[in-house]
VEXVEX-179853 format. One record per residue (C-alpha): residue number from 1; residue in one letter; x, y, z. Coordinates in Angstrom, 3 decimals. Layout:
SITE, NUM, a, X, Y, Z
...
This chain:
SITE, 1, m, -1.710, 134.260, 39.847
SITE, 2, k, 0.249, 132.952, 42.834
SITE, 3, t, -2.549, 130.535, 43.706
SITE, 4, k, -2.224, 128.932, 40.267
SITE, 5, q, 1.532, 128.611, 40.686
SITE, 6, i, 1.146, 127.020, 44.112
SITE, 7, a, -1.512, 124.658, 42.771
SITE, 8, l, 0.739, 123.705, 39.846
SITE, 9, l, 3.670, 123.127, 42.199
SITE, 10, a, 1.526, 120.980, 44.510
SITE, 11, f, 0.131, 119.000, 41.571
SITE, 12, t, 3.660, 118.397, 40.259
SITE, 13, a, 4.786, 117.251, 43.707
SITE, 14, i, 1.876, 114.817, 43.903
SITE, 15, l, 2.590, 113.342, 40.465
SITE, 16, t, 6.316, 112.987, 41.088
SITE, 17, n, 6.226, 111.695, 44.668
SITE, 18, p, 8.675, 108.748, 44.685
SITE, 19, s, 7.229, 105.251, 45.100
SITE, 20, k, 8.147, 102.696, 47.747
SITE, 21, e, 10.359, 100.967, 45.184
SITE, 22, d, 12.157, 104.259, 44.442
SITE, 23, h, 12.940, 104.571, 48.156
SITE, 24, k, 14.224, 100.996, 48.357
SITE, 25, e, 16.357, 101.427, 45.237
SITE, 26, k, 18.021, 104.515, 46.686
SITE, 27, v, 18.908, 102.606, 49.855
SITE, 28, k, 20.127, 99.671, 47.739
SITE, 29, e, 22.442, 102.074, 45.900
SITE, 30, t, 23.805, 103.495, 49.146
SITE, 31, l, 24.201, 100.539, 51.527
SITE, 32, p, 26.348, 98.232, 49.368
SITE, 33, t, 28.933, 101.010, 49.046
SITE, 34, f, 28.920, 101.408, 52.811
SITE, 35, y, 29.071, 97.641, 53.312
SITE, 36, q, 32.044, 97.336, 50.941
SITE, 37, k, 33.869, 100.034, 52.893
SITE, 38, t, 33.133, 98.273, 56.186
SITE, 39, l, 34.194, 94.903, 54.785
SITE, 40, k, 37.540, 96.318, 53.624
SITE, 41, e, 38.142, 97.950, 57.001
SITE, 42, t, 37.566, 94.692, 58.886
SITE, 43, q, 39.685, 92.453, 56.673
SITE, 44, f, 43.351, 91.999, 57.384
SITE, 45, d, 44.330, 91.200, 53.810
SITE, 46, s, 42.514, 93.018, 50.999
SITE, 47, e, 43.783, 90.406, 48.515
SITE, 48, n, 42.120, 87.657, 50.541
SITE, 49, s, 40.265, 85.182, 48.331
SITE, 50, f, 37.368, 85.280, 50.780
SITE, 51, a, 36.804, 88.979, 50.054
SITE, 52, a, 34.769, 88.274, 46.910
SITE, 53, l, 32.666, 85.644, 48.685
SITE, 54, g, 32.100, 87.961, 51.621
SITE, 55, s, 31.075, 90.701, 49.256
SITE, 56, l, 28.507, 88.488, 47.504
SITE, 57, i, 27.064, 87.201, 50.757
SITE, 58, g, 27.024, 90.706, 52.192
SITE, 59, e, 25.206, 92.117, 49.190
SITE, 60, s, 22.603, 89.358, 49.405
SITE, 61, i, 22.066, 90.031, 53.102
SITE, 62, v, 21.828, 93.772, 52.509
SITE, 63, n, 19.237, 93.324, 49.737
SITE, 64, t, 17.128, 91.012, 51.902
SITE, 65, f, 17.401, 93.428, 54.809
SITE, 66, i, 16.308, 96.356, 52.623
SITE, 67, e, 13.309, 94.477, 51.235
SITE, 68, n, 12.100, 93.674, 54.751
SITE, 69, a, 13.082, 96.753, 56.741
SITE, 70, i, 12.562, 99.771, 54.476
SITE, 71, t, 9.146, 101.423, 54.469
SITE, 72, r, 7.688, 104.538, 52.926
SITE, 73, d, 5.201, 106.903, 54.530
SITE, 74, n, 3.260, 108.762, 51.839
SITE, 75, y, 2.207, 112.315, 52.667
SITE, 76, v, 0.881, 113.004, 49.135
SITE, 77, l, 3.242, 115.919, 48.378
SITE, 78, f, 6.314, 114.112, 49.700
SITE, 79, s, 7.215, 110.813, 51.325
SITE, 80, l, 9.447, 109.679, 54.172
SITE, 81, n, 11.858, 106.770, 53.940
SITE, 82, k, 12.005, 104.764, 57.165
SITE, 83, i, 13.865, 101.770, 58.463
SITE, 84, s, 12.134, 99.370, 60.848
SITE, 85, y, 14.128, 96.865, 62.824
SITE, 86, r, 13.601, 95.139, 66.147
SITE, 87, g, 10.561, 97.239, 66.941
SITE, 88, e, 12.324, 100.545, 66.282
SITE, 89, e, 11.557, 102.827, 63.383
SITE, 90, k, 13.752, 105.701, 62.190
SITE, 91, s, 13.313, 108.165, 59.391
SITE, 92, i, 16.373, 107.993, 57.133
SITE, 93, g, 15.348, 110.174, 54.216
SITE, 94, f, 12.598, 111.751, 52.167
SITE, 95, g, 11.268, 111.771, 48.634
SITE, 96, l, 10.200, 114.839, 46.722
SITE, 97, f, 9.782, 115.700, 43.015
SITE, 98, g, 10.922, 112.281, 41.817
SITE, 99, n, 14.058, 112.203, 43.958
SITE, 100, v, 14.931, 110.340, 47.139
SITE, 101, f, 17.367, 111.966, 49.541
SITE, 102, l, 18.980, 109.959, 52.326
SITE, 103, s, 20.487, 111.334, 55.499
SITE, 104, d, 23.597, 110.188, 57.302
SITE, 105, r, 21.305, 108.114, 59.522
SITE, 106, v, 21.375, 105.323, 56.916
SITE, 107, e, 24.893, 104.277, 57.845
SITE, 108, e, 24.152, 104.786, 61.545
SITE, 109, a, 21.017, 102.642, 61.368
SITE, 110, f, 22.747, 99.960, 59.314
SITE, 111, n, 25.693, 99.843, 61.712
SITE, 112, k, 23.394, 99.554, 64.716
SITE, 113, n, 21.237, 96.855, 63.111
SITE, 114, r, 24.185, 94.704, 62.046
SITE, 115, n, 25.258, 94.185, 65.640
């Protein structure tokens, strides 16, 4: 009976392995929040009229960066979310059973790649 349960679990994992787009969407949900926090920390006046413009430009840059730098390695039962930039590649999360989980390395990688 355990073999059937393991087979069913493996089959479910295969069917629900997140796609490349799922991985990118998760990063897109996470990075703008981080970018907004960073933008507020670096501005002297939070009421500055340039804040909204900076936010729009920043979001556009972040989305372009994500489209070009985020990759997915598919291992059938699960997948890894990686960021590639300037010849370096780092794993920043994984996907399993329809969910994508990101590590704290996302902010670290984004901070490093902005400089």
